[in-house]
C-alpha positions in Angstrom: 27.8 36.0 15.1 28.4 39.3 13.3 25.2 40.2 11.5 27.1 41.0 8.3 28.6 37.9 8.1 25.3 35.9 9.4 23.4 38.0 6.3 25.8 36.8 3.9 25.5 32.9 5.2 21.7 33.2 4.8 22.1 35.0 1.2 24.4 32.3 0.0 22.4 29.5 1.4 19.3 30.7 -0.7 21.8 30.8 -3.9 22.6 27.2 -3.3 18.9 26.4 -3.3 17.9 28.3 -6.5 21.1 26.4 -8.2 19.5 23.4 -7.2 16.1 24.0 -8.1 17.2 25.7 -11.8 19.5 22.4 -12.6 16.8 20.0 -11.5 14.5 22.1 -14.0 17.1 22.2 -16.8 18.1 18.8 -16.5 21.5 19.7 -17.2 24.4 21.3 -15.8 27.1 21.6 -13.2 26.0 21.6 -9.7 29.5 20.3 -8.1 31.7 23.7 -8.7 28.6 25.7 -8.5 28.1 25.2 -5.2 31.8 25.3 -4.4 32.2 28.9 -5.5 28.8 29.9 -4.3 30.5 31.6 -1.2 32.9 33.3 -3.2 30.8 34.9 -5.4 28.0 35.8 -2.6 30.7 37.9 -0.7 31.9 39.6 -3.9 28.3 40.7 -5.0 26.9 41.5 -2.0 29.4 43.3 -0.1 32.8 43.6 -1.5 32.4 45.0 -5.1 31.1 48.0 -6.4 28.1 47.3 -8.6 24.8 48.7 -9.2 21.9 46.0 -11.0 19.9 48.6 -12.3 23.1 50.0 -14.5 25.2 47.0 -15.5 27.4 49.1 -17.9 28.2 51.9 -15.2 31.4 52.9 -16.2 33.2 53.0 -12.6 31.6 49.4 -11.6 34.0 46.9 -10.6 34.2 44.1 -13.0 33.6 40.0 -12.2 34.6 37.5 -14.8 33.5 33.9 -14.2 36.6 31.8 -16.3 35.1 28.5 -15.3 32.0 29.4 -17.2 30.5 26.2 -17.0 29.7 27.0 -13.2 27.5 29.9 -14.4 24.1 28.6 -12.5 26.1 30.0 -9.6 26.4 33.4 -11.3 23.1 33.6 -12.6 21.4 32.8 -9.2 23.9 35.5 -7.7 22.8 38.0 -10.4 19.1 37.3 -9.9 19.2 37.4 -6.4 21.1 41.0 -6.5 18.7 42.3 -8.6 20.1 42.1 -12.1 16.9 40.3 -13.7 13.6 38.6 -12.7 14.2 35.0 -11.0 11.9 33.4 -13.2 14.5 33.9 -15.8 16.2 31.0 -13.6 13.9 28.3 -14.9 14.6 28.7 -18.4 18.3 28.0 -17.9 19.8 26.2 -21.3 16.6 26.5 -23.0 16.7 27.5 -26.5 16.2 31.7 -26.8 16.7 31.8 -23.0 18.5 34.8 -21.3 20.7 32.3 -19.4 22.4 29.7 -21.6 25.1 26.9 -20.5 28.0 29.1 -20.4 27.9 32.8 -19.8 27.3 35.3 -22.7 26.8 39.3 -22.9 23.0 38.9 -23.5 22.6 38.6 -19.7 22.8 41.4 -17.6 25.7 41.7 -15.4 27.8 39.1 -17.9 31.0 41.2 -18.8 32.2 38.8 -21.5 31.3 35.2 -22.8 33.4 32.4 -21.4 33.6 29.0 -21.0 36.7 28.0 -22.9 38.9 27.1 -19.7 42.2 29.2 -19.4 41.2 32.4 -21.1 39.7 34.0 -18.3 42.3 35.4 -16.5 43.8 36.9 -19.9 40.5 38.3 -20.4 40.5 40.1 -16.6 44.3 41.3 -17.4 43.1 43.1 -20.2 40.2 44.9 -18.1 42.6 45.5 -15.4 45.2 47.4 -17.9 42.4 49.0 -19.6 41.1 50.8 -16.0 44.9 51.6 -15.5 45.4 53.2 -18.8 42.1 55.1 -18.2 43.0 56.1 -14.9 40.2 54.6 -13.6 39.9 53.2 -9.7 37.8 50.0 -10.6 38.6 46.5 -9.6 38.7 43.4 -11.6 38.0 40.3 -10.0 38.3 36.7 -11.9 37.2 33.4 -10.6 39.0 30.3 -12.1 38.5 26.6 -11.6 41.4 24.8 -10.2 41.6 22.2 -12.9 41.6 25.1 -15.2 45.2 26.1 -13.6 46.6 23.4 -16.2 45.9 25.5 -19.2 49.1 27.3 -20.2 47.4 30.4 -21.0 46.5 31.0 -17.3 50.2 31.3 -16.6 50.7 33.5 -19.7 48.5 35.9 -18.2 49.9 35.8 -14.7 53.0 36.4 -16.3 51.8 39.7 -18.4 49.5 40.6 -15.1 52.5 40.7 -12.9 54.9 42.5 -15.5 52.3 45.5 -15.9 52.1 45.6 -12.1 48.1 45.1 -12.0 47.2 45.8 -8.3 43.9 46.6 -9.6 43.5 42.5 -10.5 42.6 40.1 -8.1 42.0 36.4 -9.2 40.3 33.9 -7.2 40.8 30.1 -7.3 37.9 27.7 -6.5 40.4 25.2 -5.0 37.8 22.0 -4.7 40.5 19.7 -6.0 38.2 17.9 -8.5 37.8 18.3 -12.5 35.4 16.3 -14.5 37.7 13.4 -14.9 38.8 13.1 -11.2 40.8 14.5 -8.5 43.5 17.2 -9.8 46.3 15.8 -7.8 45.8 12.4 -9.9 44.7 14.2 -13.1 47.8 16.7 -13.3 49.2 17.9 -10.0 48.8 21.6 -9.4 51.1 21.8 -5.9 53.0 23.8 -4.9 50.4 26.4 -5.8 51.7 28.9 -3.5 55.0 28.9 -4.7 53.9 28.8 -8.5 52.1 32.0 -8.1 54.7 34.0 -5.9 57.6 33.0 -8.7 55.1 34.5 -11.0 55.0 37.7 -9.3 51.5 37.9 -7.6 50.6 38.3 -3.9 48.9 34.9 -2.4 46.5 34.7 0.2 45.1 31.2 1.2 41.6 30.9 2.9 38.6 28.6 3.4 36.5 29.4 0.5 33.1 28.7 2.8 34.5 30.9 5.9 32.7 34.4 5.2 34.9 36.1 7.4 37.8 34.5 6.1 36.8 35.6 2.6 36.1 39.1 3.7 39.4 39.4 5.3 41.2 38.1 2.2 39.3 40.5 -0.5 39.8 43.3 2.0 43.9 42.5 2.1 44.0 42.1 -1.6 42.6 45.7 -2.0 45.6 47.2 -0.2 48.5 45.1 -2.2 50.4 47.3 -4.4 52.4 47.0 -7.5 51.7 43.4 -8.1 48.2 41.6 -8.7 46.5 39.1 -5.9 45.6 35.8 -5.9 43.3 34.1 -3.5 43.4 30.5 -3.2 39.9 29.4 -1.7 40.1 26.0 -0.1 36.4 24.8 -1.2 34.5 21.5 -1.0 32.9 20.1 -4.4 29.4 20.4 -4.0 29.0 22.4 -0.8 26.1 22.1 1.2 24.5 19.1 -0.2 25.9 16.0 1.6 25.4 13.3 -1.1 27.0 15.9 -3.4 30.2 16.8 -1.6 33.7 15.4 -2.9 31.6 13.4 -5.7 33.1 13.8 -9.2 30.0 12.4 -10.8 28.0 15.9 -9.8 30.8 17.8 -11.6 28.3 17.9 -14.6 25.3 15.7 -13.8 22.2 17.6 -12.9 20.1 16.3 -9.8 17.0 14.4 -10.3 13.6 15.0 -8.9 14.0 12.9 -6.0 17.8 14.4 -5.4 16.4 17.7 -5.7 13.7 17.2 -2.4 16.6 15.7 -0.3 19.0 18.5 -1.2 16.4 21.3 -0.8 15.7 19.5 2.5 19.6 19.6 4.0 19.6 23.4 2.7 16.2 23.9 4.6 17.6 22.5 7.7 21.0 25.0 7.2 18.5 27.8 7.0 16.7 26.8 10.0 20.1 26.7 11.9 21.3 30.3 10.7 17.9 31.6 11.5 18.3 30.3 15.0 21.9 31.8 15.1 20.4 35.0 14.2 17.8 34.9 17.0 
């Protein structure tokens, strides 16, 4: 296995362990979508994006906006692992006065804009990308949405405007885990045919396995070459990825693990870590 890919896999596994620990301590939060989006954010912050943890407001940084703000445990863990703030803050998740609230806000280093009201993130990211064009900056903007979030009309208004303004510095990523709080997306509000929808709105579409690091890296590389239109990556993922009893289980959309479940989850992730270490050796 390529050493860069293996390093990213091990980083993502460490981040999953942080997510489980912080959610258990807070006894509140959203493990399912946090775990499904971990590999995506790991690739972005540790390999793809131009960013500086010591200078979070660097004007020429690439921008990342987590539109599905309820999955901020994954983002917080990524930011801490990257060095934006001390990991001790993770254990204060959702506590009064904490740097890390239940949805992201700008008090947290590395957070561009507050989020959590679903459907608005792509508009925010489009605005960032348009500003970059007007300012003649070469930074790129990445926006991670949920798939249930695509049921919001504002998403498609943003999709139209991004294509209209030819925002080729904008890349949306859909965490396509096929679940939302009430169940499967296909049962709540069917989203298909997603590829046709995005293409008809003027976007370049890339499909990939959202847990295959090599495929994700190739998708982000391809997105960077597309001109005169925005790109959307439809990343096929598993809700609760990495923890057997959470995978494909809607109850873990918004239920934190118990202390006993934490032990089981961390054991499973430790076993994954051992396997990756063996591959490395």
